[in-house]
DOKOLZA-941558 format. One record per residue (C-alpha): residue number from 1; x negated, y negated, z negated; residue in one letter. Coordinates in steps of 0.2 Angstrom, whole numbers. Each point is the difference from the previous one (the first is absolute). Example, Ala and Ser with C-alpha at 12.3 -4.5 7.8 and 13.67 -1.06 7.14 Angstrom:
REM DOKOLZA-941558
+-----+-------+-------+-------+------+
! pos !    xx !    yy !    zz ! code !
+-----+-------+-------+-------+------+
!   1 !   -62 !    22 !   -39 !    A !
!   2 !    -6 !   -17 !     3 !    S !
+-----+-------+-------+-------+------+
//
This chain:
REM DOKOLZA-941558
+-----+-------+-------+-------+------+
! pos !    xx !    yy !    zz ! code !
+-----+-------+-------+-------+------+
!   1 !   115 !   566 !   317 !    X !
!   2 !   -17 !     6 !    -3 !    X !
!   3 !    -8 !     5 !   -17 !    X !
!   4 !   -12 !   -13 !    -7 !    X !
!   5 !   -18 !     2 !     0 !    X !
!   6 !    -7 !    10 !   -14 !    X !
!   7 !   -17 !    -7 !    -8 !    X !
!   8 !   -13 !    10 !    -3 !    X !
!   9 !    -3 !    -5 !   -16 !    X !
!  10 !    11 !    -7 !   -15 !    X !
!  11 !     1 !   -19 !     2 !    X !
!  12 !    -4 !    -1 !   -20 !    X !
!  13 !   -12 !    10 !    -6 !    X !
!  14 !     2 !     3 !   -19 !    X !
!  15 !   -18 !    -2 !   -10 !    X !
!  16 !   -14 !    13 !    -1 !    X !
!  17 !     2 !    10 !   -17 !    X !
!  18 !   -17 !    -6 !   -10 !    X !
!  19 !   -12 !    13 !    -5 !    X !
!  20 !     3 !     4 !   -16 !    X !
!  21 !   -19 !    -3 !    -9 !    X !
!  22 !     2 !   -16 !     8 !    X !
!  23 !    16 !    -4 !    -9 !    X !
!  24 !    -8 !     6 !   -16 !    X !
!  25 !   -16 !   -11 !     1 !    X !
!  26 !    10 !   -15 !     6 !    X !
!  27 !    10 !     2 !   -17 !    X !
!  28 !   -14 !     5 !   -10 !    X !
!  29 !    -9 !   -17 !     6 !    X !
!  30 !    16 !   -10 !    -3 !    X !
!  31 !     1 !     6 !   -18 !    X !
!  32 !   -18 !    -3 !    -4 !    X !
!  33 !     1 !   -17 !     7 !    X !
!  34 !    17 !    -3 !   -10 !    X !
!  35 !    -9 !     5 !   -15 !    X !
!  36 !   -14 !   -14 !     1 !    X !
!  37 !    15 !   -13 !     6 !    X !
!  38 !     9 !     7 !   -17 !    X !
!  39 !   -17 !    -5 !    -9 !    X !
!  40 !    -1 !   -16 !     8 !    X !
!  41 !    17 !    -5 !    -2 !    X !
!  42 !    -2 !     5 !   -21 !    X !
!  43 !   -13 !   -10 !    -2 !    X !
!  44 !     8 !   -15 !     8 !    X !
!  45 !    16 !     2 !   -10 !    X !
!  46 !   -13 !     0 !   -15 !    X !
!  47 !     4 !    18 !    -6 !    X !
!  48 !    18 !     1 !    -4 !    X !
!  49 !    10 !    13 !    -9 !    X !
!  50 !    -1 !    19 !     0 !    X !
!  51 !    17 !     1 !    10 !    X !
!  52 !    -4 !   -13 !    14 !    X !
!  53 !   -19 !     8 !     1 !    X !
!  54 !     9 !    17 !     2 !    X !
!  55 !    12 !    -6 !    14 !    X !
!  56 !   -14 !    -8 !     8 !    X !
!  57 !   -12 !    12 !    -1 !    X !
!  58 !    14 !    12 !     9 !    X !
!  59 !     9 !   -11 !    11 !    X !
!  60 !   -14 !    -8 !     9 !    X !
!  61 !   -11 !    15 !     3 !    X !
!  62 !    15 !    10 !     7 !    X !
!  63 !     7 !   -14 !    11 !    X !
!  64 !   -17 !    -1 !     9 !    X !
!  65 !    -2 !    19 !     0 !    X !
!  66 !    18 !    -1 !    10 !    X !
!  67 !    -4 !   -13 !    11 !    X !
!  68 !   -16 !     5 !     4 !    X !
!  69 !     7 !    18 !     5 !    X !
!  70 !    15 !    -8 !     9 !    X !
!  71 !    -6 !   -14 !    10 !    X !
!  72 !   -18 !     3 !     0 !    X !
!  73 !   -11 !   -13 !    10 !    X !
!  74 !    14 !   -12 !    -1 !    X !
!  75 !     1 !     0 !   -18 !    X !
!  76 !   -20 !    -4 !    -2 !    X !
!  77 !     1 !   -11 !    13 !    X !
!  78 !    13 !   -10 !    -7 !    X !
!  79 !    -6 !     1 !   -17 !    X !
!  80 !   -19 !    -6 !     5 !    X !
!  81 !    10 !   -15 !    11 !    X !
!  82 !     9 !    -6 !   -18 !    X !
!  83 !   -16 !     3 !   -10 !    X !
!  84 !   -11 !   -12 !    14 !    X !
+-----+-------+-------+-------+------+
//
């Protein structure tokens, strides 16, 4: 029996590692947009109490920063499609 033909490259290539500066910049942009979204949501909710405000202004920007750094362009396109 002969040995199977070996491929020159692996079948599934891993995703390339993103640049550190690119990830940090995406997280910063996501955080800033998240602050804006939290501000709009705070106004729409008619200025909720202090605990809700604290949660709102921590959870939303951190979530936006994480999603932007993790998924990048896919996150921004899905956000754009959800709004428009």
